[in-house]
N, C-alpha and C positions, 0 to 999 in steps of 0.2 A: 418562609425560607426559599431561597433560589437555588436550584440544582442545575449545574451545568457540567458536562463532560464530553469526552471524545472517545469513541471506541474505534479501534484500529484492526483491519485485516490486512497482513503483510504476506504476499506470495513470492516465493524465491523460484529461480530458473533452474536451480540444481541444489546439491547438498551444501554449497557454501552459503553461509548466512548473510553474505553482503552481495548476493546475486539477485537483487530486487527485480521483479518483472511486473508487479502490480501492487498498488496501495490503495486500499479503500478506507474511508472514515465516515462514521456517523456522528454528527454533531448534535448533541441533545442540550436543549436550553429550556428549562421550565416548561416541559410538556410538548414543546415543538421540537421537531428534529429536521435535519437536512443532511443530504448525502453528498459525498465528494469521492471521486476515484481518478486514478491515473494509471495508464498503462506505461511501463517503464522499460526502456532498452537496457537489458543487462550488458556489462562490459566485463569480459567479452561476451558476444551473443552466443551463449552455450546453454541451451535448454535441454535438460535431461528428460528422456521419454518417461520416466517415473513421475516427475513433476508435472509434465504436460497431462499425463493421466489424472492426476489429483485436481488440478485447477483448469485445465482446458485452455491454457494460454500457449499459443504456438509462436516459433520464431517469426512467421509472416505477420503475426498481430503486432509484435513489438519492434520489428526491424526499423521502422521509421519513427518510433515513439521518442520522447525527449529521455535523456539518461537521468539517474537519480540526482546527480549534481544540478541538472538543469531545472528540476521541479522542487528541489530541497527549500528554496526561499518561500515558495507558497505553503508547503507542508509546515516548515518551521514557524511560520507566522501563526497557523492555526493551533499548533501544539503549545507554543509559548503562552497562549491566553486561555487555555483549558486544562482541566484535570483529565488524565488519560486513563482509561480502563484497559488493561492488558489481559488477554486470555490467550495462553499458550497451548497449542494443540499439536500433538505428535502423531 
């Protein structure tokens, strides 16, 4: 039996859930895994100090990064071909 899935780590810039500033993935396929990650420029560029304290991502780190819209095609291609494992942490 073949096991294939993707685990996702999604970081936000502030309390808004659509303020992505980083997305990481582990792609697992039959005992082999690879990693993929993106720094993402949130729109607007508004990183809250509380969020920065949690993930360590600063405005300087993402000010020249692509927006979520610009990286979505690559992310979507990975997600469309794999089962996704979500773990929500508060």
